C-alpha positions as CSV (number, residue, x, y, z in Angstrom):
1,M,4.7,21.6,-93.2
2,G,7.3,23.8,-94.6
3,G,7.2,21.9,-97.6
4,A,3.7,22.3,-98.1
5,L,3.5,25.6,-98.4
6,R,6.5,26.1,-100.7
7,P,5.4,26.7,-104.5
8,S,6.1,24.1,-106.7
9,T,8.8,25.0,-109.1
10,R,8.2,21.7,-111.5
11,R,6.4,22.4,-114.9
12,S,4.3,20.4,-116.4
13,T,3.9,21.6,-119.6
14,G,2.6,18.2,-121.6
15,T,0.0,18.9,-118.9
16,Q,-0.7,22.2,-119.4
17,R,-0.9,22.3,-123.1
18,R,-3.4,19.7,-122.8
19,C,-5.7,22.0,-120.2
20,V,-5.6,25.1,-121.8
21,S,-6.4,23.8,-126.0
22,P,-6.8,20.3,-126.0
23,V,-7.6,21.3,-130.2
24,D,-5.5,17.8,-131.0
25,N,-8.5,15.5,-129.2
26,M,-11.2,17.3,-131.2
27,P,-12.5,15.5,-134.6
28,G,-10.9,16.5,-137.6
29,W,-13.9,19.0,-138.9
30,L,-14.1,20.8,-135.0
31,Q,-9.8,21.4,-135.6
32,T,-10.5,22.8,-138.6
33,A,-13.6,25.6,-137.5
34,T,-11.6,26.6,-134.3
35,W,-9.2,28.2,-136.8
36,A,-12.1,31.4,-136.7
37,N,-12.5,31.4,-133.5
38,P,-9.3,34.5,-131.8
39,L,-8.8,32.4,-128.8
40,R,-6.8,29.8,-130.3
41,H,-4.8,32.1,-131.8
42,F,-3.7,34.0,-128.9
43,V,-3.3,30.6,-126.9
44,M,-1.1,29.5,-129.7
45,I,0.8,33.2,-129.0
46,A,1.4,32.7,-125.5
47,K,1.9,29.2,-125.9
48,S,4.7,29.6,-128.3
49,I,6.2,32.7,-126.3
50,Y,6.0,31.2,-122.4
51,L,6.5,27.3,-123.2
52,E,9.2,27.0,-126.3
53,G,10.5,31.2,-126.3
54,A,9.0,31.6,-129.6
55,V,10.3,35.4,-131.3
56,F,8.9,38.0,-132.5
57,D,8.6,36.3,-136.7
58,D,7.6,32.4,-134.9
59,V,4.0,34.7,-133.5
60,A,3.5,37.1,-136.3
61,P,0.8,34.8,-138.3
62,G,-0.8,34.4,-135.1
63,L,-0.8,38.2,-134.8
64,V,-1.9,38.9,-138.4
65,A,-5.0,36.2,-137.5
66,L,-5.7,38.1,-134.7
67,A,-5.4,41.3,-136.3
68,A,-7.4,40.3,-139.4
69,T,-10.2,39.3,-136.3
70,A,-9.7,42.6,-135.0
71,V,-10.7,44.7,-138.4
72,V,-13.4,42.4,-139.3
73,T,-15.6,42.1,-135.8
74,G,-15.0,46.1,-135.7
75,G,-16.2,46.9,-138.8
76,V,-19.2,44.7,-138.1
77,A,-19.8,47.2,-135.0
78,L,-19.0,49.9,-136.2
79,S,-21.7,49.8,-139.2
80,L,-24.1,48.3,-136.8
81,F,-23.5,51.1,-134.7
82,R,-23.7,53.8,-136.9
83,R,-27.0,51.8,-138.8
84,R,-28.4,52.3,-134.7
85,L,-27.6,56.0,-134.9
86,G,-29.8,56.3,-137.9
């Protein structure tokens, strides 16, 4: 019974990669469309850091994409907010 309560220290990185983001299983046109989704960039950054030990230079392109998304969506939100205030 003691073994059943002990947490597993074994890590299955292949299974984790497929479960988090199955982009490789999508059709090509949909894989291209996922580049507009900020979640794809965040998942790629997190996987690179935690599973592959990436450094800043490795994740910088993903961070730039997330920052660009934040600037665009923040600008749209600010514009809509100002328009609503009148």
